[in-house]
C-alpha positions in Angstrom: -13.6 3.8 5.5 -13.2 0.6 3.5 -14.2 -2.7 5.0 -11.3 -5.2 5.0 -11.3 -8.9 5.7 -8.4 -10.8 7.3 -7.7 -14.0 5.5 -6.0 -17.0 7.1 -2.2 -16.3 7.1 -1.4 -19.7 5.7 -3.7 -19.0 2.7 -2.1 -15.6 2.1 1.4 -17.1 2.3 0.4 -19.5 -0.5 0.3 -16.6 -3.0 3.2 -16.5 -5.4 4.2 -14.0 -8.1 7.4 -14.9 -10.0 7.4 -11.6 -11.9 7.5 -9.6 -8.7 10.3 -11.8 -7.3 12.3 -11.7 -10.5 12.1 -7.9 -10.8 13.1 -7.4 -7.2 16.0 -9.8 -7.5 17.2 -8.0 -10.6 16.9 -4.6 -9.1 18.8 -5.4 -5.9 21.1 -8.2 -7.2 19.9 -10.8 -4.7 19.0 -14.5 -5.0 15.4 -15.4 -5.9 15.2 -17.3 -2.6 16.0 -14.0 -0.7 13.4 -12.2 -2.7 10.9 -14.9 -1.8 11.7 -14.5 1.9 11.2 -10.8 1.6 8.0 -11.2 -0.3 6.6 -13.6 2.2 7.4 -11.1 4.9 5.5 -8.4 2.9 2.6 -10.8 2.8 2.9 -11.2 6.6 3.0 -7.4 7.0 -0.1 -7.0 4.9 -1.8 -9.7 6.8 -0.9 -8.1 10.1 -2.3 -4.8 8.9 -5.6 -6.4 7.8 -5.7 -8.2 11.2 -5.2 -4.9 13.0 -7.6 -2.9 10.8 -10.3 -5.6 11.1 -9.9 -5.9 14.9 -9.3 -2.3 15.8 -10.7 -0.4 12.9 -7.6 1.7 12.6 -5.4 2.8 9.7 -2.9 0.0 10.0 0.7 -0.2 11.0 3.3 2.2 9.7 6.5 0.8 8.1 9.7 2.3 9.5 13.4 2.2 8.5 13.9 -1.2 10.1 11.5 -2.8 7.7 12.5 -0.7 4.6 13.1 -3.8 2.5 9.5 -4.8 3.1 8.4 -1.4 1.9 10.6 -1.7 -1.2 9.0 -5.1 -2.0 5.6 -3.5 -1.5 6.5 -0.7 -4.0 7.7 -3.4 -6.4 4.5 -5.4 -6.0 2.3 -2.3 -6.6 4.1 -1.7 -9.9 2.4 -4.9 -11.1 -0.8 -3.0 -10.7 -3.2 -5.6 -12.1 -1.6 -8.4 -10.1 -1.6 -6.3 -6.9 -5.2 -5.1 -7.4 -6.4 -8.7 -8.0 -4.4 -10.0 -5.0 -5.9 -7.3 -2.7 -9.4 -8.0 -3.7 -9.1 -11.7 -3.6 -7.5 -11.9 -0.2 -8.6 -8.7 1.6 -11.8 -7.8 -0.2 -10.6 -4.4 -1.0 -7.5 -2.5 -2.4 -4.9 -1.8 0.3 -3.4 1.6 -0.4 0.1 2.5 0.3 0.2 5.8 2.2 3.7 7.2 2.7 4.6 8.8 6.0 5.1 12.5 5.3 6.3 13.6 8.7 3.4 16.1 9.0 0.6 15.8 11.4 -3.0 15.6 10.3 -3.4 19.4 10.4 -0.1 19.9 8.5 1.5 21.9 11.4 5.3 21.9 11.6 6.9 20.8 14.8 8.4 24.2 15.3 4.8 25.6 15.6 4.5 23.7 18.9 5.7 24.8 22.3 8.1 22.5 24.1 5.3 20.9 26.3 3.3 20.0 23.2 6.4 18.6 21.5 7.1 16.4 24.6 3.5 15.2 24.6 3.7 14.3 20.9 7.1 12.6 21.4 5.6 10.5 24.3 2.6 9.6 22.2 4.9 8.5 19.3 6.9 6.3 21.7 3.8 4.8 23.2 2.4 4.1 19.7 5.7 2.5 18.6 5.8 0.4 21.8 2.3 -0.9 21.1 3.2 -1.6 17.5 6.3 -3.6 18.5 4.3 -5.6 21.1 1.6 -6.3 18.6 4.1 -7.6 16.0 5.9 -9.7 18.6 2.8 -11.2 20.1 1.0 -11.8 16.8 3.9 -12.8 14.5 6.2 -14.4 17.1 9.8 -14.0 18.1 11.3 -15.4 14.9 9.5 -12.9 12.5 10.1 -10.1 15.0 13.8 -10.8 14.9 13.9 -10.9 11.1 12.1 -7.6 10.8 13.9 -5.7 13.6 17.3 -7.4 13.9 18.2 -9.1 10.6 16.6 -6.7 8.1 18.0 -3.4 9.5 21.5 -4.9 9.4 21.2 -6.7 6.0 18.9 -4.3 4.2 19.2 -0.8 5.7 18.1 2.1 3.5 21.7 2.9 2.7 22.5 -0.8 1.8 19.4 -1.1 -0.4 20.5 2.1 -2.3 24.0 0.7 -2.7 22.7 -2.7 -3.8 20.5 -1.1 -6.5 23.4 1.2 -7.6 25.7 -1.9 -7.9 23.2 -3.6 -10.2 22.9 -0.6 -12.6 26.7 0.1 -12.7 27.9 -3.5 -13.2 
């Protein structure tokens, strides 16, 4: 497992990359200021993951549909591979990989392979993990950021709306 360092959040938020912001704004047809806000929230997400990985030595925090726009910004940043690699090494001491959720468990079993009791146990474990994740975000990032990620972003940038915004930019 790679060793990660957690930089001061203020230091991380000082990072800027106009090319990443410009590309994101162009793809989704949004103002640069909105791209900057989303990028800053990606930086917060990466910081929170480094904080959690350093403290708990776990794999980090999964992104879900509520924070899909942060994930899209992350994809956009990764495309600028040299910038992203330099950023990761400068601030975290290592490359932060993006591992998509595949919906499969670690042993690649399908849910239909489980009996109903096992499915219930897995469901309860998932709910408990999600509760812990939300508590961590709220307690660490504060009510304002929590509200942006889980109230504003799902409404303003749902997966469906992001797809439509992108389609609008390529058809207009």
